[in-house]
C-alpha positions, 0 to 999 in steps of 0.5 A, spaced: 370 620 075 362 620 075 359 622 069 355 628 072 362 631 074 366 635 068 372 639 070 371 639 077 364 641 077 358 637 079 353 638 073 347 634 076 342 640 076 341 646 072 346 652 072 345 659 071 346 661 063 354 663 062 356 660 069 359 654 067 366 657 065 367 661 071 365 654 075 370 651 071 375 656 073 374 656 080 374 648 080 382 649 078 384 653 084 389 649 088 385 646 094 378 646 091 376 639 092 369 640 089 364 645 086 357 643 087 352 648 084 345 649 088 338 652 088 336 657 083 332 663 086 328 668 082 331 675 084 331 682 081 339 682 080 342 685 074 349 683 070 353 677 072 357 676 079 360 671 083 361 672 091 363 668 097 358 669 102 360 665 108 364 659 110 360 652 111 362 646 115 365 643 109 368 649 105 365 656 102 358 658 100 358 663 094 352 666 090 352 667 083 347 672 080 345 673 073 339 677 070 334 675 074 336 669 078 341 667 084 344 660 085 348 658 091 354 655 089 358 650 095 365 649 095 369 643 098 375 646 101 379 644 107 379 649 113 386 651 113 385 653 105 379 657 106 382 664 106 386 663 101 381 660 096 376 666 098 382 671 096 383 668 089 376 668 088 375 675 089 381 676 085 379 673 079 371 675 080 372 682 077 373 679 070 366 675 070 362 681 072 358 684 066 353 690 067 
């Protein structure tokens, strides 16, 4: 496994504070092939939240929000498994929410 991938999460770029544990849990979901953190943007968000926003050509796009920042997260998932993965993320995301 390449040195910049840890527990299924690509760690080549920066991550929002406190997001790594959630990404590692997403990487453990059956049928998730890769978790790729993307760009970080400034925002007026408060608390911590991860949600699925849309499908992409290769899987799903998630947004992770954490106190003043938003980060794109891309998942590589086969088309047949996307809805099941989406439901699983929605189910487990409640425990990640912080106010």
